Each structure stands twice: as C-alpha cells, then as structure tokens.
C-alpha positions in Angstrom: 0.3 -0.2 0.0 1.8 3.4 -1.3 1.2 6.2 1.0 -0.7 8.2 -1.5 -2.4 5.5 -4.0 -2.3 6.7 -7.9 -5.1 5.7 -9.9 -7.4 4.0 -7.7 -9.6 1.4 -9.4 -12.8 1.2 -7.5 -13.8 -1.9 -9.2 -11.5 -4.1 -7.3 -13.7 -3.7 -4.0 -17.2 -4.5 -3.8 -19.8 -2.4 -5.0 -20.0 0.8 -3.1 -23.2 0.1 -1.3 -21.6 -2.4 0.3 -19.5 -0.6 2.5 -21.7 2.1 2.7 -24.7 -0.3 4.1 -22.0 -1.5 7.0 -21.4 1.6 8.0 -25.3 2.8 7.6 -25.8 -0.4 10.1 -22.9 0.1 12.1 -24.0 3.7 12.8 -27.6 2.5 13.9 -26.2 0.1 16.0 -23.8 2.8 17.9 -27.3 4.7 18.4 -28.7 2.0 20.3 -25.6 1.1 22.0 -25.5 4.8 23.7 -29.7 4.5 24.2 -28.6 1.4 26.4 -25.8 3.3 27.8 -28.3 5.8 29.0 -30.3 3.2 30.2 -27.9 1.7 32.2 -27.5 5.2 33.8 -31.0 5.3 35.2 -31.4 1.5 35.6 -33.8 1.4 33.2 -32.5 -1.5 30.9 -33.4 -5.3 31.8 -31.2 -8.3 31.6 -27.4 -8.2 31.4 -27.9 -4.8 30.3 -23.8 -4.1 31.1 -23.3 -6.8 28.0 -25.5 -5.9 25.7 -24.2 -1.9 25.9 -20.8 -3.9 24.9 -21.6 -5.7 22.6 -23.7 -3.4 20.5 -21.0 -1.1 20.6 -17.8 -2.7 19.5 -19.5 -5.7 17.7 -22.4 -3.6 16.3 -20.2 -0.8 15.7 -16.8 -0.6 15.7 -16.5 -4.1 13.9 -18.7 -4.2 11.8 -17.6 -0.3 10.3 -13.8 -2.5 10.5 -15.4 -5.3 8.1 -17.2 -2.5 5.7 -13.6 -0.4 5.6 -11.2 -3.8 5.4 -13.6 -4.8 2.4 -13.6 -2.0 0.5 -9.9 -0.8 1.2 -7.7 -3.8 1.2 -8.5 -4.7 -2.5 -8.0 -1.2 -3.5 -5.4 -0.2 -1.6 -3.5 -3.4 -2.1 -3.8 -3.4 -5.6 -5.6 -6.7 -6.0 -9.2 -7.9 -6.1 -11.5 -8.8 -3.7 -11.8 -12.8 -3.5 -15.8 -12.7 -3.5 -18.3 -9.8 -3.9 -21.4 -11.8 -2.2 -19.5 -12.9 0.8 -19.0 -9.5 1.2 -22.6 -8.7 1.7 -23.6 -12.3 3.5 -21.4 -11.6 6.7 -23.0 -8.5 7.5 -26.1 -10.1 7.1 -24.7 -12.9 9.6 -23.2 -10.5 12.0 -25.4 -8.3 12.1 -28.6 -10.6 12.2 -27.0 -12.7 15.1 -25.9 -9.5 16.9 -29.5 -8.3 17.3 -30.8 -11.7 18.5 -28.0 -11.9 20.9 -28.5 -8.5 22.4 -32.2 -9.7 22.7 -31.2 -12.9 24.2 -29.3 -10.9 26.7 -31.8 -8.0 27.3 -34.7 -10.9 28.2 -32.7 -13.0 30.1 -33.4 -16.1 27.2 -29.8 -17.5 28.0 -30.4 -20.9 26.0 -30.8 -18.7 22.8 -27.0 -17.0 23.7 -24.9 -19.8 21.8 -27.0 -20.1 18.6 -27.1 -16.3 18.0 -23.4 -16.4 19.3 -22.6 -18.8 16.4 -24.5 -16.8 13.7 -22.4 -14.1 14.2 -19.0 -16.7 14.5 -20.1 -17.8 10.9 -20.5 -13.8 9.7 -17.2 -13.0 11.2 -15.4 -16.1 9.8 -17.2 -15.4 6.3 -15.3 -11.8 6.6 -12.0 -14.0 7.7 -12.2 -15.6 5.2 -13.0 -13.2 1.9 -10.2 -10.4 3.3 -7.8 -12.9 3.6 -7.7 -14.8 0.5 -7.6 -11.3 -0.9 -4.6 -10.4 1.1 -3.3 -13.9 0.0 -2.8 -12.8 -3.1 -0.3 -9.6 -2.3 3.3 -10.7 -2.9 4.9 -8.7 -0.3 3.4 -7.1 2.7 3.5 -3.5 3.9 3.3 -2.4 7.5 -0.6 -2.1 7.1 -1.5 -5.3 5.6 1.0 -7.0 8.5 -1.0 -5.9 11.5 -4.4 -6.5 9.0 -3.2 -10.0 8.5 -2.8 -10.5 12.3 -6.2 -9.0 13.3 -7.9 -11.6 10.8 -6.5 -14.1 12.7 -7.6 -12.7 16.3 -10.9 -12.4 14.7 -11.2 -15.8 14.5 -9.6 -16.8 18.0 -11.5 -14.3 20.0 -15.2 -15.0 18.3 -15.0 -18.5 19.0 -14.0 -17.7 22.8 -17.1 -16.1 22.8 -19.3 -19.0 21.3 -17.7 -20.6 24.0 -18.8 -17.9 26.8 -22.1 -17.9 25.4 -22.8 -21.8 25.8 -21.4 -21.3 28.9 -24.1 -18.5 30.6 -26.8 -20.8 29.7 -24.8 -24.2 30.9 -22.1 -23.5 33.0 -20.0 -26.3 31.2 -16.7 -24.4 31.6 -16.2 -25.1 34.8 -15.9 -29.2 33.9 -12.7 -27.7 31.3 -11.0 -26.3 34.1 -11.3 -22.7 33.0 -13.0 -20.5 34.8 -15.9 -17.9 33.2 -14.1 -15.3 33.9 -10.8 -15.9 32.3 -12.1 -16.9 29.5 -14.0 -13.6 29.6 -10.9 -11.4 29.8 -9.0 -13.5 27.3 -11.8 -12.5 25.0 -12.1 -9.1 25.8 -8.3 -9.1 25.1 -8.4 -10.0 22.0 -11.3 -8.4 21.0 -10.4 -4.6 22.0 -6.8 -5.3 22.0 -6.2 -8.0 19.7 -8.5 -7.5 16.6 -9.7 -4.0 16.8 -6.7 -1.8 18.4 -4.4 -3.8 15.6 -6.3 -2.3 13.0 -6.4 1.1 14.2 -2.5 1.0 14.5 -2.3 -0.3 10.8 -4.9 1.5 9.3 -3.3 5.2 11.2 -0.1 3.7 9.6 -1.4 4.1 5.9 -4.0 6.9 6.7 -1.8 8.9 8.9 0.9 8.9 6.2 -1.5 9.4 3.7 -4.0 12.6 4.9 -0.9 14.3 6.5 1.3 14.2 3.1 4.4 12.7 5.5 6.3 10.2 5.5 7.5 8.0 8.6 11.1 9.2 9.1 13.8 8.6 11.8 12.6 7.6 15.0 9.4 6.7 13.9 11.0 3.5 12.2 12.3 2.2 15.7 8.9 3.2 17.5 6.9 1.6 14.8 9.3 -2.0 15.3 8.4 -1.5 19.0 4.7 -1.0 18.2 4.2 -3.9 15.8 6.4 -6.8 17.5 5.2 -5.6 21.6 1.2 -4.9 20.6 0.6 -8.3 19.0 3.1 -10.3 21.6 1.4 -8.3 24.6 -1.9 -9.2 23.5 -1.4 -12.9 23.4 0.3 -12.6 26.9 -2.3 -10.6 28.0 -5.3 -12.6 27.2 -3.2 -15.9 27.9 -2.5 -14.4 31.8 -5.9 -13.7 32.0 -7.5 -17.1 31.0 -4.8 -19.1 33.0 -5.2 -16.5 36.0 -1.5 -16.0 35.8 -0.5 -12.7 36.7 2.9 -12.8 35.8 2.3 -13.4 32.1 -0.7 -11.0 32.1 1.6 -8.4 33.6 4.1 -8.9 30.4 2.2 -8.2 28.1 0.4 -5.5 29.7 3.4 -3.8 29.8 3.9 -4.4 26.1 0.6 -3.3 24.8 1.1 0.0 27.1 4.8 0.5 26.0 3.4 -0.1 22.3 0.4 2.6 22.9 2.9 5.2 23.7 5.3 4.6 21.3 2.3 4.4 18.4 1.0 8.0 20.0 4.7 9.2 19.0 4.5 8.0 15.8 1.1 9.8 15.2 1.6 13.0 16.4 5.0 13.2 14.8 2.9 12.6 11.5 0.4 15.4 12.8 3.0 17.9 13.6 4.7 18.1 10.3 1.6 18.0 8.3 1.5 20.1 4.8 -2.0 19.5 4.4 -5.0 21.8 5.2 -6.7 20.7 8.7 -9.8 18.6 8.3 -12.0 16.8 10.9 -10.5 13.8 10.0 -7.0 15.8 11.2 -8.3 16.9 14.2 -10.5 13.6 15.7 -6.6 12.1 15.2 -5.2 14.9 17.0 -7.6 13.7 20.2 -6.8 10.2 19.6 -2.6 11.1 20.1 -3.8 12.5 23.4 -5.9 10.2 24.9 -4.2 7.2 23.9 -1.0 8.3 26.4 -4.0 9.6 29.0 -5.1 6.2 28.3 -1.4 4.5 29.4 -1.6 6.7 32.6 -4.9 5.4 33.6 -4.4 1.8 32.8 -1.1 0.9 34.0 -1.4 1.5 37.8 -4.2 -0.9 37.2 -2.7 -3.1 35.2 0.7 -3.4 37.1 -0.9 -3.9 40.4 -3.5 -6.8 39.5 -3.5 -7.2 35.3 -6.3 -10.3 35.7 -8.7 -8.4 37.8 -11.9 -8.5 36.4 -12.6 -5.0 37.0 -9.4 -4.0 35.1 -10.6 -5.8 31.4 -9.5 -2.0 30.1 -7.5 -0.9 33.0 -8.4 1.4 35.2 -10.8 4.1 36.8 -11.4 6.6 33.4 -9.7 3.9 30.8 -12.9 2.6 29.4 -14.0 6.1 27.9 -11.0 6.7 27.2 -10.0 3.6 25.0 -13.2 3.0 23.5 -14.3 7.0 23.0 -11.1 8.6 23.0 -9.2 6.5 20.7 -11.0 3.7 19.3 -14.5 5.8 18.4 -12.7 9.3 17.6 -10.2 7.0 15.0 -13.3 5.4 13.3 -15.3 8.6 13.2 -12.6 10.7 11.7 -11.5 8.0 9.4 -15.4 8.0 8.1 -15.0 11.6 7.6 -12.8 10.6 4.9 -14.1 7.3 3.8 -17.8 7.5 3.4 -17.3 10.7 1.2 -14.3 9.1 -0.5 -16.2 6.4 -1.5 -19.0 8.4 -2.9 -16.8 10.7 -4.8 -15.1 8.1 -6.6 -17.9 6.3 -7.7 -20.3 9.9 -8.3 -17.2 12.1 -9.9 -13.9 10.7 -10.5 -14.7 9.9 -14.0 -15.9 13.5 -14.8 -12.3 14.8 -13.7 -11.1 17.2 -16.7 -14.4 17.4 -18.4 -16.1 19.4 -15.7 -16.1 21.5 -12.4 -16.3 18.6 -9.6 -16.2 19.1 -5.9 -12.9 17.9 -3.8 -13.8 15.3 -1.3 -13.7 17.5 1.4 -16.8 19.4 0.5 -19.1 16.5 0.6 -19.8 17.5 4.4 -21.1 20.1 6.0 -18.0 21.6 8.0 -20.7 23.1 10.6 -22.2 20.0 11.5 -18.5 18.6 11.6 -17.6 21.3 14.1 -20.8 20.7 16.1 -20.3 16.6 16.6 -16.5 17.0 17.3 -17.3 19.6 20.0 -20.1 17.4 21.4 -18.1 14.0 20.9 -15.3 15.5 22.8 -17.3 17.5 26.2 -19.1 13.6 25.8 -16.2 11.7 26.5 -14.8 14.0 28.9 -17.5 14.0 31.0 -17.4 10.1 31.1 -14.0 10.2 31.6 -14.1 12.1 34.9 -17.2 10.0 36.2 -15.2 7.0 36.1 -12.2 8.9 37.9 -14.7 10.5 40.5 -16.5 7.1 41.3 -13.1 5.3 41.3 -14.7 3.4 38.8 -13.3 0.9 36.0 -14.6 -1.9 33.6 -15.5 -2.6 29.5 -18.9 -0.4 29.5 -19.1 3.6 28.5 -21.6 4.4 31.6 -20.0 3.6 34.8 -19.0 6.0 37.6 -21.5 9.2 38.5 -24.3 8.7 37.7 -25.3 12.6 36.8 -21.8 12.9 35.2 -22.4 9.5 33.7 -25.9 10.7 31.6 -24.5 14.0 30.9 -21.9 12.5 29.0 -23.9 9.7 27.5 -25.9 12.2 26.4 -23.6 14.5 25.1 -21.6 11.7 23.4 -25.3 10.6 21.9 -26.1 13.9 20.2 -22.9 14.3 18.8 -23.1 10.5 16.9 -26.5 11.8 15.9 -25.2 14.9 14.4 -22.3 13.1 12.9 -24.7 10.7 11.3 -27.1 13.6 9.8 -23.9 14.6 8.0 -22.7 11.3 6.5 -26.5 10.9 5.5 -26.7 13.8 3.9 -23.5 13.3 1.2 -25.0 9.9 0.6 -28.3 11.1 0.1 -27.0 14.2 -2.1 -24.3 12.9 -3.9 -24.9 8.8 -3.5 -26.1 5.9 -5.6 -30.0 6.6 -5.8 -32.0 6.9 -2.5 -30.9 6.0 1.2 -33.3 3.2 1.0 -31.8 1.5 -1.9 -28.0 2.1 -0.4 -29.5 0.9 2.9 -32.0 -1.9 1.6 -30.5 -3.0 -1.6 -32.8 -5.4 -3.9 -35.5 -5.0 -1.2 -36.0 -1.1 -1.5 -38.6 0.1 -2.8 -38.4 0.1 -6.7 -38.7 3.6 -8.1 -40.9 4.7 -11.1 -38.9 4.6 -14.2 -37.3 7.6 -14.9 -38.1 9.5 -11.7 -35.4 10.7 -9.8 -32.1 8.7 -9.4 -33.7 6.1 -10.4 -31.5 3.4 -12.0 -28.9 5.6 -10.5 -27.0 2.6 -7.8 -23.5 3.0 -8.9 -23.5 -0.8 -9.2 -24.0 -3.6 -11.8 -27.3 -4.3 -10.0 -29.6 -1.9 -8.1 -28.4 -4.6 -4.9 -24.7 -4.3 -5.6 -24.2 -7.9 -5.8 -23.7 -8.8 -9.6 -20.9 -10.1 -10.8 -20.4 -11.4 -6.6 -17.5 -13.6 -7.2 -14.1 -12.3 -8.2 -11.4 -14.8 -9.2 -9.8 -16.7 -6.4 -6.9 -17.5 -8.0 
C-alpha cells in the first residue's frame, strides 16, 4: 500500500453500496448502544444490560465498521481484487442478524438462545476473515498495514470462538468441567477483541491514513517506534489474554507492559505525522489529534491498575477512566475521523472521479457540512471528557462507557449520543445528495422499494445491479 494511492480502481473492491451499508448499520447499532448506555445510568435496562451495551458498541459499531472498511480498501490499496463480492454482503447479514438476536436474548434473560446467535455471529466474522484473508493472500509482499490486518484477522478467528464458548457457558456452565473459569475466558475474549482485533486494525490503518492524509512519511525515530509497536503490541495482546485465561498474573503483567509501551510508541508516531502535516486541517485530522492525546492518557490510567492486578475482572481495560478513554477517545475518534474521509471518498470515486477534466467537480472534503462536523466534534469531545471524569470521580473501572457518577455519566452519554446523531446526519446527507440513488437503495439493496422509471435517481445505483451483488465472485486465484 503506497502512501498516496495513484489511479485508484474502485472496481477492485465491492460495489459501493456494500461498505456504505456496513457503515449505516454500524451507526444504527452505535445509536442503540448509546441509548442502552443512558438506560444503564438510570437503571432502566432489563436483563444483562451491561453486556448488551458492550456488544452493541464493540461488535455492532466498531467491528461492523472495520468489516466494511477492510472489505472496501484492502483490495483497492493493495492493488488486488476482492475474493468474493457476494461474501462481502453475506458477512453483514450474518453478523447483524446474530448480534440483534444476541442482544435481545441478553435483555430478555433467554440465556439458552445465546449460543445459537453467537454461532451466527461467528459464521459472519469467519466469512469476513476468509474473504479478506483470501484477498490478502494474492499480495506478494505485505507492507506494515497489511501485516497488521493479517494479524487482526487471526485475532478475529480466536476471539469469536471464545465468544461462542462464553455464550454457551452462560446457559449451561460447562466451562467449569474444562478446568477454566468463565471469568478467565471472558478476560481473554475481551482482551483479544479490544487489543487484538480492534486496536491492531486501528494501528495498521493509521500507518496508512496518517501518512497519506498528512502528506508525510515515517522517518528517523518513527521506524524504531513502529518496530516497538509492531512486535510489542500483538505479542502483548496474546500474553495478556493468555495470562487472564490461566489466571497467571506474571504472564498477564508482562503482556500489559508490552501493550502500554506499544501504545506510547504509536502515539508519538501519530503526533509526529500530525505535527509535520503539509495539508489543510480537516475533521479527520482534528479527531486524530484527539487520539494522539487520548492514547497516553489511557496509558496513564491503565498502567497502575494493570501493574497491580492485570487479571482482575474490573481491570479488563485498565483502571478508573480507562474505558471511555480507550473506547471513545481512541477507538471512537479514529473511526469517526476516518469515516469523515471514507464515506465522502467512496461516494466521490463512484460519482465524480470519471468527470475530472471534463467538468467542475467538488473535492472530497466539500461533500460534507463543515458546521455539522465542528458541532459533532465538540459534542463528542465534551461527552467523552465527562465520561472520563465520571469514572475518575467514582473510582470506577470496567468495560462499559456508562460507569461512575450517575449524573455526570448521564450528561456525558447524552452529549456523545447527540454528537453521534449530528455525525450520522452529516454522513447521511453526503450519501443522499451525492450517492447512488436513494438512501433506502443503499441501505436495503434489492429489498428497497423500486421507484418509477424516469424518476429522480431512478436506477442510479452506482453498481452493476440495484443491490450491488452482480458479478459477486472475483477470481480466487
């Protein structure tokens, strides 16, 4: 993957409705996660509400968004062809359907349903891993981003397997007979999910995006810091997960130290790219700047708890303040910042790229509304700061966003929810004004109501077919 891709061929990836559909579904599930978070603060969520909140956020938003982004950009940036376009649509249906059923079972207390819906999600994630893995297998030599993505795919396979075991255990308690505890398996599962799959993907993507969209290159100390992260982070994630699984504090502590050092190294690399930026600042750069600050702040809150007791269930993401810093301040701001370029970019390539040189066309960053971008950025930043403050004030720690002081947590979650709503409105306006036909066509594909021939945007799907699935299977060899 070059720093700045030239002659991008969007036909190497799936039809544009496929990644956009992933992003729309992800944003919908993020909204649901935040509403559940508000419900948790006011004690209004039945059943295992905390698990509903975590899964809607991490699986529903973070992982579904990663699936859409990888499916679109791995083939495009790697100069290869997506293995199967049909599988790119199947993966979303399996994961989305499985997650909705899983969340409903948790809320209703139907624990016997969890294993079945968990298996459905596993099938979706393994479909994604197979499709992107087969695509990466055609690349002759991996760069740093492709290496991170390959490692993340391996983490996805293991963590989803552990997830199904946990789901089955909630209904039967069979793990005790295998000599491992539910708490240990849960700790390993969360570790491999957040630090193994998600954070590895984030680091890998930012090596590409951080240089491409600042028009800079890694140089000098950046290469040494990259080596610290590229080796230390995945090794640390494996060690921390294994230590939590077998309840070995020494092994988990060693892994925790590696993860923390890797985070500091990467934060310096990202901050250096932003400080040397040669282009005009955009909402994406502003959100990446928040990430460069949030990573060291997360390290500062996580290090004391992890060094003291890395296997404790309430230290899964660190100490007080760690969960909102990591989930929102780092992961959330990376995803939202990246979507501020990816969504307009996908639309622009399919709508305007072939018109360049023949007529006046807008730039990618002209497609979204600057005022809405500024508003959602402020709301998200203030909301995240309040959630961190709520955790710190109450001395709370855990894996959810809605912990700590109830009043402050409610205010913070409400601001974050409003910020996400503003961001979603901005993204939807980009698709509605410049995208392939109607929003319903993008979201529902072949199931969308058909408009009369000759109507506005009738048939303007930007794909080979209305649902973007014609010519689904690319050559496998």
